[in-house]
SERO-4910 file (N, C-alpha, C, O; in steps of 0.05 Angstrom, whole numbers):
BEGIN
 pado doro    nc1    nc2    nc3   cac1   cac2   cac3    cc1    cc2    cc3    oc1    oc2    oc3
  Unk    A  -1392   1075   1470  -1409   1094   1486  -1381   1113   1507  -1365   1113   1525
  Unk    A  -1396   1131   1478  -1377   1163   1488  -1383   1173   1504  -1398   1190   1496
  Unk    A  -1379   1175   1536  -1365   1193   1559  -1345   1216   1567  -1321   1212   1568
  Unk    A  -1355   1236   1573  -1333   1249   1567  -1323   1254   1598  -1307   1272   1604
  Unk    A  -1335   1236   1618  -1300   1229   1645  -1311   1201   1642  -1334   1192   1645
  Unk    A  -1290   1190   1636  -1278   1161   1629  -1277   1144   1655  -1257   1154   1665
  Unk    A  -1283   1133   1665  -1265   1117   1711  -1272   1085   1687  -1284   1073   1669
  Unk    A  -1245   1088   1715  -1231   1061   1720  -1244   1042   1716  -1231   1022   1715
  Unk    A  -1271   1037   1713  -1283   1015   1724  -1295   1013   1688  -1292    992   1675
  Unk    A  -1303   1029   1682  -1311   1039   1648  -1284   1023   1638  -1287   1002   1625
  Unk    A  -1260   1032   1645  -1243   1022   1622  -1232   1003   1634  -1214    993   1621
  Unk    A  -1237    988   1661  -1245    955   1653  -1267    943   1656  -1260    924   1669
  Unk    A  -1299    939   1652  -1301    929   1634  -1301    928   1605  -1300    906   1594
  Unk    A  -1302    954   1589  -1294    947   1556  -1264    943   1557  -1252    936   1537
  Unk    A  -1255    945   1575  -1229    924   1568  -1219    901   1588  -1195    898   1595
  Unk    A  -1234    891   1594  -1238    875   1614  -1198    848   1604  -1179    843   1618
  Unk    A  -1205    842   1583  -1178    834   1573  -1155    851   1588  -1145    845   1610
  Unk    A  -1148    874   1573  -1123    886   1583  -1125    887   1618  -1110    883   1637
  Unk    A  -1151    892   1615  -1147    903   1651  -1143    863   1667  -1139    862   1691
  Unk    A  -1144    850   1659  -1133    818   1665  -1101    817   1653  -1092    795   1661
  Unk    A  -1092    825   1645  -1059    825   1636  -1036    831   1650  -1016    822   1659
  Unk    A  -1054    860   1650  -1048    892   1675  -1044    886   1706  -1027    893   1722
  Unk    A  -1070    867   1708  -1061    858   1748  -1041    834   1744  -1019    831   1754
  Unk    A  -1050    821   1731  -1023    799   1730   -994    796   1730   -977    778   1734
  Unk    A   -996    827   1721   -971    839   1708   -954    850   1739   -930    848   1743
  Unk    A   -973    861   1757   -970    878   1783   -962    854   1791   -938    851   1797
  Unk    A   -981    827   1794   -977    820   1816   -949    796   1803   -933    790   1821
  Unk    A   -944    787   1784   -912    776   1776   -883    796   1782   -859    794   1781
  Unk    A   -906    821   1787   -874    832   1792   -873    842   1828   -857    857   1839
  Unk    A   -892    829   1837   -889    820   1862   -874    801   1873   -854    805   1887
  Unk    A   -885    775   1865   -865    748   1857   -834    754   1852   -815    747   1865
  Unk    A   -836    768   1828   -803    775   1830   -788    783   1842   -764    777   1845
  Unk    A   -810    812   1859   -793    825   1883   -780    806   1905   -761    810   1920
  Unk    A   -797    784   1900   -796    779   1941   -777    752   1927   -763    737   1940
  Unk    A   -780    751   1897   -747    730   1896   -754    703   1883   -737    687   1874
  Unk    A   -794    699   1881   -811    671   1871   -799    653   1864   -790    648   1886
  Unk    A   -786    629   1843   -793    629   1826   -829    623   1809   -849    615   1820
  Unk    A   -827    628   1789   -859    618   1786   -855    616   1752   -835    618   1738
  Unk    A   -892    611   1744   -886    611   1703   -903    617   1711   -907    620   1735
  Unk    A   -921    622   1688   -947    631   1670   -965    613   1651   -952    607   1631
  Unk    A   -985    606   1652  -1000    595   1638  -1021    608   1635  -1034    617   1655
  Unk    A  -1034    614   1597  -1054    638   1601  -1065    616   1572  -1055    602   1554
  Unk    A  -1103    627   1584  -1122    608   1570  -1126    640   1559  -1113    661   1561
  Unk    A  -1159    629   1540  -1174    648   1530  -1182    678   1542  -1189    700   1532
  Unk    A  -1180    668   1566  -1207    690   1592  -1187    674   1613  -1168    676   1598
  Unk    A  -1183    668   1623  -1151    672   1647  -1132    657   1638  -1126    648   1616
  Unk    A  -1114    657   1674  -1091    656   1684  -1089    645   1692  -1104    645   1712
  Unk    A  -1068    622   1690  -1058    617   1727  -1030    611   1733  -1018    595   1721
  Unk    A  -1017    630   1761   -993    635   1758   -986    599   1780   -998    588   1798
  Unk    A   -961    592   1765   -952    570   1787   -922    571   1800   -908    591   1804
  Unk    A   -916    548   1805   -892    573   1829   -897    537   1842   -915    523   1851
  Unk    A   -862    534   1835   -850    512   1848   -851    517   1876   -848    540   1886
  Unk    A   -856    488   1896   -854    488   1922   -843    466   1936   -854    444   1933
  Unk    A   -819    469   1954   -808    445   1971   -822    428   1981   -844    439   1981
  Unk    A   -825    406   1991   -806    402   1983   -837    384   1959   -861    383   1964
  Unk    A   -820    371   1932   -845    358   1910   -861    374   1914   -873    361   1931
  Unk    A   -882    409   1912   -894    403   1908   -892    425   1890   -871    435   1883
  Unk    A   -935    439   1876   -943    459   1857   -969    476   1867   -993    469   1865
  Unk    A   -955    507   1882   -986    509   1881   -988    526   1855   -972    538   1840
  Unk    A  -1021    522   1856  -1023    541   1822  -1049    563   1828  -1072    555   1829
  Unk    A  -1042    593   1831  -1062    622   1826  -1075    626   1804  -1068    635   1782
  Unk    A  -1102    618   1814  -1113    637   1786  -1128    654   1805  -1133    650   1828
  Unk    A  -1134    678   1783  -1173    695   1791  -1187    688   1789  -1194    693   1766
  Unk    A  -1203    674   1800  -1235    673   1818  -1255    690   1799  -1268    687   1779
  Unk    A  -1250    709   1818  -1277    722   1790  -1275    728   1772  -1254    723   1760
  Unk    A  -1301    744   1756  -1302    733   1731  -1313    759   1726  -1329    767   1744
  Unk    A  -1305    786   1695  -1320    801   1696  -1325    804   1672  -1328    781   1663
  Unk    A  -1329    822   1651  -1337    829   1624  -1335    807   1606  -1313    800   1599
  Unk    A  -1353    795   1598  -1344    781   1569  -1343    759   1587  -1338    743   1570
  Unk    A  -1343    740   1616  -1330    728   1627  -1299    736   1634  -1296    723   1655
  Unk    A  -1275    749   1629  -1253    741   1632  -1249    748   1663  -1261    764   1676
  Unk    A  -1227    732   1672  -1223    736   1691  -1220    759   1708  -1223    780   1697
  Unk    A  -1214    760   1739  -1194    794   1748  -1191    783   1770  -1210    778   1784
  Unk    A  -1174    780   1775  -1159    781   1814  -1175    808   1819  -1159    819   1834
  Unk    A  -1184    815   1817  -1179    836   1828  -1195    850   1846  -1199    873   1838
  Unk    A  -1212    842   1879  -1240    855   1888  -1229    892   1898  -1209    899   1910
  Unk    A  -1248    904   1889  -1248    924   1897  -1270    940   1918  -1294    934   1914
  Unk    A  -1266    953   1933  -1276    959   1952  -1282    997   1962  -1263   1012   1958
  Unk    A  -1305   1009   1973  -1300   1043   1975  -1274   1040   1985  -1261   1026   2001
  Unk    A  -1271   1061   1969  -1240   1076   1968  -1241   1090   1994  -1263   1098   2001
  Unk    A  -1213   1096   2016  -1210   1106   2031  -1219   1138   2037  -1231   1150   2054
  Unk    A  -1212   1142   2024  -1226   1171   2032  -1257   1184   2024  -1264   1207   2026
  Unk    A  -1275   1161   2013  -1293   1157   2010  -1321   1148   2031  -1346   1149   2032
  Unk    A  -1295   1137   2049  -1301   1128   2078  -1312   1143   2101  -1308   1166   2108
  Unk    A  -1332   1120   2115  -1340   1133   2128  -1312   1142   2161  -1300   1127   2176
  Unk    A  -1313   1175   2161  -1290   1177   2179  -1291   1165   2211  -1273   1171   2227
  Unk    A  -1312   1149   2216  -1325   1139   2240  -1321   1123   2246  -1315   1117   2270
  Unk    A  -1324   1104   2222  -1339   1076   2231  -1291   1067   2223  -1274   1072   2206
  Unk    A  -1292   1053   2246  -1257   1044   2241  -1262   1007   2224  -1244    993   2215
  Unk    A  -1287   1002   2224  -1296    978   2216  -1283    979   2188  -1266    965   2176
  Unk    A  -1298   1002   2182  -1295   1018   2142  -1258    996   2141  -1248    974   2134
  Unk    A  -1251   1028   2157  -1225   1032   2164  -1201   1009   2154  -1183   1015   2139
  Unk    A  -1204    976   2169  -1186    963   2164  -1184    946   2145  -1165    930   2146
  Unk    A  -1208    945   2118  -1196    932   2104  -1198    957   2077  -1212    976   2073
  Unk    A  -1172    939   2062  -1161    951   2039  -1180    970   2016  -1204    971   2018
  Unk    A  -1167    985   1996  -1192    978   1975  -1190    972   1959  -1195    988   1942
  Unk    A  -1184    950   1952  -1191    922   1934  -1151    897   1958  -1133    897   1974
  Unk    A  -1166    884   1938  -1161    845   1958  -1161    824   1935  -1183    818   1926
  Unk    A  -1142    813   1926  -1132    787   1913  -1151    756   1911  -1140    735   1918
  Unk    A  -1181    755   1900  -1182    730   1908  -1176    705   1880  -1175    704   1855
  Unk    A  -1175    692   1899  -1160    668   1881  -1160    651   1885  -1154    645   1908
  Unk    A  -1170    619   1858  -1176    604   1869  -1146    585   1865  -1133    585   1845
  Unk    A  -1138    561   1900  -1111    555   1899  -1113    522   1891  -1132    508   1897
  Unk    A  -1094    516   1880  -1090    493   1884  -1064    487   1890  -1048    497   1874
  Unk    A  -1052    472   1909  -1030    451   1922  -1028    419   1903  -1043    400   1904
  Unk    A  -1010    423   1893  -1002    390   1891   -982    392   1904   -966    408   1914
  Unk    A   -994    351   1899   -964    334   1916   -958    328   1894   -972    314   1880
  Unk    A   -931    340   1887   -931    321   1863   -919    296   1867   -915    287   1844
  Unk    A   -909    279   1884   -894    248   1894   -929    244   1894   -936    239   1871
  Unk    A   -950    245   1911   -965    223   1897   -972    225   1891   -985    246   1890
  Unk    A   -976    199   1870   -995    192   1849  -1031    188   1853  -1046    193   1834
  Unk    A  -1041    180   1876  -1065    187   1888  -1080    224   1886  -1102    235   1884
  Unk    A  -1059    229   1887  -1068    253   1889  -1082    265   1922  -1091    287   1929
  Unk    A  -1078    242   1936  -1091    254   1974  -1071    270   1985  -1074    274   2010
  Unk    A  -1050    282   1972  -1034    300   1982  -1040    327   1972  -1026    345   1981
  Unk    A  -1065    335   1949  -1066    350   1937  -1093    361   1949  -1108    347   1963
  Unk    A  -1099    385   1944  -1119    409   1957  -1114    420   1933  -1098    420   1914
  Unk    A  -1151    439   1947  -1161    467   1930  -1169    484   1938  -1184    472   1953
  Unk    A  -1173    509   1944  -1191    528   1964  -1188    557   1953  -1168    568   1943
  Unk    A  -1209    566   1957  -1208    597   1936  -1188    614   1983  -1186    605   2006
  Unk    A  -1178    644   1965  -1157    654   1986  -1163    680   1984  -1168    691   1963
  Unk    A  -1162    696   2012  -1157    727   2003  -1135    732   2002  -1117    719   2013
  Unk    A  -1129    759   1986  -1105    767   2009  -1102    806   1992  -1114    816   1973
  Unk    A  -1089    813   2005  -1069    838   2008  -1061    850   1994  -1065    874   1992
  Unk    A  -1035    825   1971  -1021    816   1957  -1011    794   1955  -1014    775   1971
  Unk    A  -1001    793   1939   -983    756   1941   -968    756   1961   -972    733   1968
  Unk    A   -956    762   1972   -950    749   1986   -964    743   2009   -961    720   2016
  Unk    A   -984    762   2028   -993    758   2039  -1012    722   2038  -1015    701   2051
  Unk    A  -1019    735   2014  -1031    704   1994  -1012    687   1994  -1021    664   1994
  Unk    A   -987    687   1994   -970    658   1988   -969    645   2016   -970    621   2020
  Unk    A   -966    668   2041   -963    651   2063   -990    648   2077   -995    628   2090
  Unk    A  -1006    668   2074  -1028    643   2074  -1048    621   2060  -1072    618   2063
  Unk    A  -1029    608   2042  -1022    586   2037  -1022    562   2035  -1033    543   2026
  Unk    A   -991    576   2054   -968    560   2058   -983    552   2087   -990    529   2093
  Unk    A   -986    570   2101  -1010    573   2138  -1034    551   2121  -1054    541   2132
  Unk    A  -1030    549   2104  -1068    528   2114  -1059    503   2116  -1061    488   2136
  Unk    A  -1043    495   2088  -1034    461   2088  -1019    459   2100  -1012    436   2105
  Unk    A  -1010    472   2108   -989    456   2134  -1010    460   2161  -1000    454   2183
  Unk    A  -1035    469   2160  -1047    464   2182  -1080    447   2170  -1100    442   2183
  Unk    A  -1075    441   2145  -1092    418   2136  -1086    380   2129  -1098    359   2127
  Unk    A  -1057    392   2129  -1042    376   2111  -1019    361   2140  -1009    338   2140
  Unk    A  -1015    383   2159   -989    385   2171   -964    371   2166   -948    355   2176
  Unk    A   -969    386   2139   -938    382   2115   -934    409   2106   -949    423   2092
  Unk    A   -905    417   2118   -894    450   2109   -894    442   2079   -897    419   2070
  Unk    A   -890    466   2064   -887    460   2033   -873    495   2048   -875    508   2068
  Unk    A   -856    497   2015   -842    524   2022   -837    528   1991   -826    511   1977
  Unk    A   -850    562   1979   -840    560   1954   -815    581   1949   -810    602   1960
  Unk    A   -802    564   1927   -774    567   1920   -770    592   1910   -784    604   1894
  Unk    A   -742    601   1925   -739    629   1914   -715    616   1885   -707    593   1880
  Unk    A   -711    644   1871   -696    639   1848   -659    648   1860   -650    668   1870
  Unk    A   -648    624   1854   -613    628   1873   -621    607   1903   -604    594   1916
  Unk    A   -639    608   1907   -644    593   1946   -630    557   1945   -623    538   1932
  Unk    A   -633    566   1968   -627    548   1982   -641    523   1967   -634    504   1952
  Unk    A   -671    533   1983   -691    507   1969   -705    503   1944   -729    498   1941
  Unk    A   -678    506   1919   -690    506   1889   -685    477   1880   -692    470   1857
***
């Protein structure tokens, strides 16, 4: 379908696989900037980022939303700041996009799976998402995990 002006939403809809790869690269870049160890597993319509965590855990993060052709999307977009009501303090508190993810925290030592939990979570970036994951796991399991960093003491 030809349009005189192509919007980012049009591109995301028509090139959903490219959008997923681009969003993933942005999130991988942030993890690299934080020094976090990770690996990535791709499937035909989604991706999982796997982060080793001390002691003996693994964090798996996958996009939860689905877009065109069932291809995963990391980011959920909201009304851009410049289009929001300047009178509404409520609207100003929300970012223009957030990451919505399915999380699995796997206890690699416990063969019964009792230490493993899964949940969904939203964050404005990967750092906030990881902090939320660590805090949630500690709250639910009363056990502290720490994402491994490259060259760090917890590797």
